[in-house]
VEXGUMAR-617367 format. One record per residue (C-alpha): residue in three letters; x, z, y. Coordinates in Angstrom, 2 decimals. Layout:
<recs>
   r       u       w       v
 ala       X       Z       Y
...
</recs>
This chain:
<recs>
   r       u       w       v
 met    1.04  -16.08   12.58
 met    2.96  -13.56   10.47
 glu    6.17  -14.05   12.47
 asn    4.30  -13.24   15.68
 tyr    2.62  -10.25   14.05
 thr    5.96   -8.89   12.83
 lys    7.16   -8.66   16.44
 ile    3.94   -6.89   17.38
 ala    4.27   -4.52   14.40
 ile    7.76   -3.50   15.52
 ile    6.45   -2.67   18.99
 ile    3.50   -0.72   17.51
 thr    5.88    1.16   15.18
 phe    8.12    2.25   18.07
 phe    5.02    3.17   20.08
 ser    3.76    5.26   17.15
 leu    7.19    6.89   16.97
 trp    6.91    7.75   20.68
 leu    3.43    9.18   20.11
 ser    4.80   11.46   17.40
 gly    6.59   13.45   20.07
 tyr    3.29   14.16   21.84
 phe    0.97   14.70   18.83
 ser    0.90   18.06   17.15
 ser    0.97   18.04   13.34
 pro   -2.84   18.45   13.02
 ser   -3.38   15.62   15.52
 gln   -0.99   13.34   13.64
 gln   -2.87   14.07   10.44
 val   -6.27   13.32   11.98
 val   -5.11   10.00   13.49
 gly   -3.32    9.08   10.27
 leu   -6.39    9.76    8.14
 phe   -8.59    7.80   10.56
 leu   -6.33    4.75   10.22
 ile   -6.13    5.07    6.44
 phe   -9.91    5.35    6.02
 ser  -10.63    2.54    8.47
 leu   -8.19   -0.38    8.20
 gly   -6.47    1.03    5.11
 ile   -9.60    1.17    2.98
 leu  -10.93   -2.01    4.61
 his   -7.99   -4.11    3.40
 gly   -8.99   -3.38   -0.21
 ser  -12.74   -3.66    0.27
 asn  -12.99   -7.44   -0.12
 asp  -11.65   -7.55   -3.65
 leu  -14.88   -8.74   -5.25
 lys  -14.90  -11.72   -2.86
 leu  -11.29  -12.45   -3.80
 ile  -12.13  -12.14   -7.49
 ser  -14.84  -14.79   -7.18
 lys  -12.23  -17.16   -5.76
 val   -9.22  -16.40   -7.91
 thr  -11.10  -16.63  -11.19
 thr  -10.53  -20.07  -12.68
 ser  -13.89  -20.21  -14.38
 ser  -17.22  -20.85  -12.69
 lys  -19.24  -19.48  -15.61
 pro  -21.35  -16.53  -14.41
 ile  -20.71  -14.54  -17.61
 gln  -16.93  -14.79  -17.30
 leu  -17.07  -13.91  -13.61
 ala  -19.25  -10.91  -14.43
 leu  -16.72   -9.80  -17.05
 phe  -13.91  -10.13  -14.53
 ile  -15.79   -8.04  -11.97
 gly  -16.72   -5.56  -14.69
 ser  -13.06   -5.17  -15.64
 tyr  -12.22   -4.48  -11.99
 ile  -14.84   -1.73  -11.73
 gly  -13.77   -0.42  -15.15
 thr  -10.15   -0.17  -13.97
 val  -11.20    1.95  -11.00
 leu  -13.25    4.25  -13.25
 ile  -10.46    4.60  -15.83
 ala   -7.94    5.34  -13.07
 ser  -10.26    8.01  -11.66
 leu  -10.58    9.55  -15.15
 leu   -6.80    9.55  -15.56
 phe   -6.34   11.40  -12.28
 tyr   -8.82   13.96  -13.53
 ser   -7.57   14.34  -17.11
 ile   -3.86   13.33  -17.03
 pro   -2.87   13.69  -13.35
 ser    0.92   13.56  -13.95
 phe    0.68   10.22  -15.75
 ala   -1.79    8.87  -13.22
 leu    0.42    9.88  -10.28
 val    3.49    8.16  -11.74
 ala    1.43    5.04  -12.43
 phe    0.01    5.16   -8.90
 val    3.50    5.28   -7.35
 ile    4.69    2.38   -9.53
 phe    1.65    0.20   -8.85
 ser    1.71    1.01   -5.12
 ala    5.44    0.26   -4.91
 tyr    5.03   -3.12   -6.59
 his    1.99   -3.90   -4.42
 phe    3.89   -3.05   -1.22
 gly    6.91   -5.12   -2.25
 glu    4.82   -8.11   -3.30
 gln    2.96   -8.15    0.03
 his    6.15   -7.76    2.05
 phe    8.18  -10.49    0.32
 asn    5.52  -13.02   -0.69
 thr    6.75  -15.47    1.94
 val   10.31  -15.62    0.58
 ser    9.52  -15.33   -3.10
 asp    6.68  -15.47   -5.60
 asn    5.46  -13.18   -8.35
 thr    5.97  -15.50  -11.27
 ser    9.41  -14.33  -12.51
 thr   10.78  -11.04  -13.82
 phe   13.50  -11.13  -11.17
 asn   10.99  -11.37   -8.32
 lys    8.72   -8.73   -9.81
 ser   11.70   -6.37  -10.20
 met   12.69   -6.98   -6.58
 phe    9.14   -6.24   -5.40
 leu    9.11   -2.98   -7.37
 ser   12.53   -1.82   -6.23
 tyr   11.73   -2.47   -2.57
 gly    8.40   -0.62   -2.77
 leu   10.01    2.34   -4.51
 thr   12.73    2.39   -1.84
 ile   10.08    2.64    0.90
 leu    8.04    5.30   -0.90
 phe   10.97    7.51   -1.85
 leu   12.45    7.17    1.63
 leu    9.11    8.56    2.85
 phe    9.01   11.28    0.17
 asn   12.66   12.29    0.73
 leu   12.22   12.68    4.50
 asn    8.96   14.61    4.03
 ser    9.99   16.39    0.87
 thr    8.27   19.75    1.44
 ala    4.81   18.24    2.09
 thr    5.24   15.76   -0.78
 val    6.18   18.52   -3.24
 glu    3.06   20.46   -2.22
 ile    0.81   17.45   -2.88
 ile    2.45   16.76   -6.25
 asn    2.05   20.41   -7.19
 ser   -1.63   20.44   -6.11
 leu   -2.37   17.29   -8.11
 thr   -0.39   18.00  -11.28
 gly    0.77   21.64  -11.24
 phe    4.34   20.34  -11.59
 thr    7.06   21.45   -9.13
 phe    9.17   18.41   -8.18
 leu   12.70   19.29   -7.02
 thr   13.35   17.91   -3.53
 val   16.83   16.65   -4.48
 trp   15.20   14.26   -6.97
 phe   13.68   12.33   -4.08
 lys   17.13   11.67   -2.66
 trp   18.54   10.57   -6.02
 ile   15.64    8.21   -6.75
 phe   15.75    6.76   -3.23
 thr   19.49    6.12   -3.47
 phe   19.15    4.45   -6.88
 thr   16.22    2.22   -5.92
 ala   17.80    1.28   -2.58
 ile   20.97    0.12   -4.32
 ile   18.96   -1.86   -6.89
 trp   16.88   -3.52   -4.17
 leu   19.98   -4.39   -2.14
 leu   21.55   -6.05   -5.20
 phe   18.38   -8.12   -5.72
 ala   18.28   -9.05   -2.02
 leu   21.96  -10.09   -2.00
 thr   21.35  -12.21   -5.10
 met   18.46  -13.94   -3.32
 val   20.68  -14.62   -0.31
 leu   23.42  -16.10   -2.52
 lys   20.80  -18.29   -4.22
 asn   19.52  -19.42   -0.78
 asn   16.12  -17.87   -1.44
 met   16.58  -15.55    1.52
 thr   18.64  -15.91    4.68
 trp   21.26  -13.45    5.89
 lys   19.18  -13.07    9.03
 arg   16.17  -11.94    6.97
 leu   18.33   -9.48    4.97
 leu   19.79   -7.95    8.12
 phe   16.27   -7.68    9.56
 glu   15.07   -5.87    6.40
 leu   17.99   -3.40    6.67
 phe   17.07   -2.85   10.33
 leu   13.47   -2.18    9.29
 leu   14.59    0.40    6.74
 leu   16.50    2.15    9.50
 val   13.42    2.08   11.73
 phe   11.23    3.43    8.91
 ala   13.77    6.20    8.28
 val   13.55    7.32   11.92
 val    9.72    7.17   11.85
 phe    9.42    8.97    8.49
 lys   11.83   11.70    9.67
 thr   10.01   12.25   12.97
 ala    6.37   12.04   11.87
 thr    4.40   14.19    9.45
 leu    3.82   12.84    5.92
 ile    0.32   11.48    6.56
 trp    1.13   10.02    9.99
 ala    4.34    8.42    8.66
 phe    2.50    6.98    5.63
 ala   -0.28    5.67    7.86
 ile    2.18    3.91   10.20
 tyr    3.72    2.02    7.27
 phe    0.54    1.56    5.26
 ile   -1.55    0.21    8.14
 phe    0.84   -1.77   10.32
 trp    3.23   -3.08    7.64
 his    0.90   -3.46    4.69
 ser   -2.86   -3.39    5.35
 ile   -3.01   -5.64    8.43
 pro   -0.64   -8.27    6.95
 ser   -2.70   -8.14    3.77
 ile   -5.90   -8.73    5.72
 phe   -4.27  -11.77    7.34
 glu   -3.24  -13.12    3.92
 gln   -6.74  -12.59    2.56
 gln   -8.32  -14.33    5.57
 ser   -6.02  -17.29    5.11
 phe   -6.74  -17.48    1.38
 leu  -10.53  -17.08    1.66
 tyr  -11.30  -19.00    4.83
 gly   -8.27  -21.23    5.44
 glu   -7.25  -19.68    8.73
 val   -6.57  -16.41   10.53
 ser   -8.75  -16.03   13.61
 ile  -11.23  -13.72   15.29
 lys  -14.02  -15.71   13.66
 thr  -12.67  -15.28   10.11
 phe  -11.90  -11.61   10.78
 ile  -15.55  -11.01   11.67
 ile  -16.58  -12.80    8.48
 tyr  -14.08  -10.68    6.56
 ile  -15.49   -7.44    7.99
 lys  -19.07   -8.49    7.16
 ser  -18.04   -9.33    3.62
 ser  -16.15   -6.02    3.19
 phe  -18.46   -3.66    5.02
 val  -20.70   -2.50    2.17
 ile  -17.82   -1.69   -0.20
 trp  -15.90   -0.01    2.65
 leu  -18.97    2.09    3.55
 ile  -19.49    3.13   -0.07
 ser  -15.80    4.09   -0.35
 ile  -15.63    6.32    2.71
 thr  -19.05    7.81    1.97
 thr  -17.87    8.76   -1.53
 val  -14.74   10.43   -0.16
 gly  -16.74   12.16    2.56
 leu  -19.17   13.61    0.02
 leu  -16.28   14.80   -2.17
 phe  -14.71   16.54    0.81
 leu  -18.02   18.23    1.67
 trp  -18.55   19.22   -1.95
 ile  -15.07   20.69   -2.50
 gln  -14.56   22.18    0.97
 asp  -10.99   23.22    0.26
 glu   -8.28   22.14    2.76
 lys   -5.54   22.48    0.17
 ile   -7.17   19.84   -2.03
 leu   -8.03   17.34    0.73
 leu   -4.72   15.46    0.79
 pro   -4.27   15.41   -3.00
 leu   -7.84   14.17   -3.32
 met   -7.17   11.42   -0.79
 phe   -4.10   10.23   -2.70
 ala   -6.02   10.37   -5.97
 phe   -8.77    8.25   -4.45
 leu   -6.28    5.74   -3.07
 gly   -4.60    5.67   -6.44
 ala   -7.82    4.89   -8.28
 ile   -8.59    1.85   -6.15
 thr   -4.95    0.73   -5.92
 phe   -4.69   -0.13   -9.61
 ala   -7.47   -2.73   -9.54
 his   -6.65   -3.93   -6.01
 ser   -3.00   -4.67   -6.87
 phe   -4.05   -6.83   -9.83
 thr   -6.45   -8.77   -7.61
 ile   -3.85   -9.41   -4.91
 ser   -1.31  -10.50   -7.51
 lys   -3.83  -13.03   -8.80
 met   -4.36  -14.27   -5.23
 phe   -0.64  -14.79   -4.64
 met   -0.27  -16.58   -7.99
 lys   -3.11  -18.96   -7.11
 lys   -1.59  -19.61   -3.67
 ala    1.73  -20.46   -5.32
 tyr    0.20  -23.36   -7.24
</recs>
């Protein structure tokens, strides 16, 4: 299923790149936000269902504590973005990077060793800082709006170069250990080239949405369907949507109310990233638990 989807994702990515030449910047932002708040938020809205399956205990009290810790993580993350935004933003980037890398490479590795975890993190950071470097002006504005700190654009290039080299060393090591094929490595390098073209052509939000939706959220939904229901099909997708709908509706309603309350365009994008950051912390822990359970 995933091999077939990868081919489709490449076609969709090139189609999105083609659309970038016809969409104005405001239009790209609107479409990007629509995708993020639909499929993007949806892929993390079934976490409580996942928690009930990944927890090894059937005792209601322990399950309640696990769910409580999930909700508590979201609340603490939200508080950090409000009180210590610089720390929260760095943590968000690190957690997101690891989460992206883990999702992307779960079929060729697992998350049970320090080596694999480091490879996940380095790949995710490579993707994010490639995006930040090629949309440096917009990224600096968001960082400044969130934290008040002015990030030098050259730092994006340095961090991207460093993380890309580290990831490539990890990937080459996996190839030499026969944990990854040369064909897969060459394909990953090709993907990075494709992402670079997309990130350079599209606006920050549209570029992020293309990667986040088509290369992370949809594959994640497939993985969750397989884990929860044993197969990926239209039937299980409908079940997945029904199970996720209430949490998804609460999430987008909360963001919508915040937007209406603040009514300041300059804070809309920083607020969106802060919101995504708050739910990413808890979501990444849940998905890691899912992959660990699948590995056994």
